[in-house]
KOLTOR-934425 format. One record per residue (C-alpha): residue in one letter; z, x, y. Coordinates in steps of 0.5 Angstrom, whole numbers, plus 500, padded with zeros to 3 digits. Layout:
<recs>
AZXY;...
</recs>
This chain:
<recs>
M500500500;N498503507;K503503513;L499497516;N500493510;A507495509;F509493516;A506486515;A509485509;A516487512;T515483519;A513477515;L519477510;A523478517;S520472519;L522468513;T529470513;A530469520;A527462519;A531460513;A538462517;Q536458522;A535452517;G542453514;P547448515;V551448522;A559451520;P564445519;Q567443526;P574441526;G575435530;K568433529;D565427525;K558428522;C554422526;Y547420523;G542417526;I543420533;S539426534;L532427536;A527430532;G529438530;K536437534;N540435527;D545439525;C544438517;K541433512;A534431514;G532428508;A526430503;G521435505;T526438510;T531444509;C537443514;A539444521;G533443526;T528440521;S529432522;K522430523;K523424528;N528422533;Y534418531;Q532419523;G537415519;D539421514;A539426519;W546428522;K549431528;Y556433530;V560429535;T567428537;R571424532;G572417533;T566417538;C560416533;A559409532;S559408540;I553412541;K547408542;T540410541;P534406542;K534405534;G541402534;N548405534;G550412530;S553411523;L558415519;T554414513;P546415513;V542409515;A535406513;R531407519;
</recs>
């Protein structure tokens, strides 16, 4: 393998590793609840359904199976154009 190919392979591997690290779950947040159905596309903290990996992978705004951490006790009062937040996944 010549130096250019080795550099390209190393760069590609570094990019994949960085992407995987960003797609991991956000660390648990003390005093916070997981609130489903409130995040904008690509802004979820984790869990975004089939075909996605984790944080930042939701495909649409207010996706019902994607969650974001919020202050404990506030989730159900968060209003979105698709309805209120939920402590469990919602069909949307």
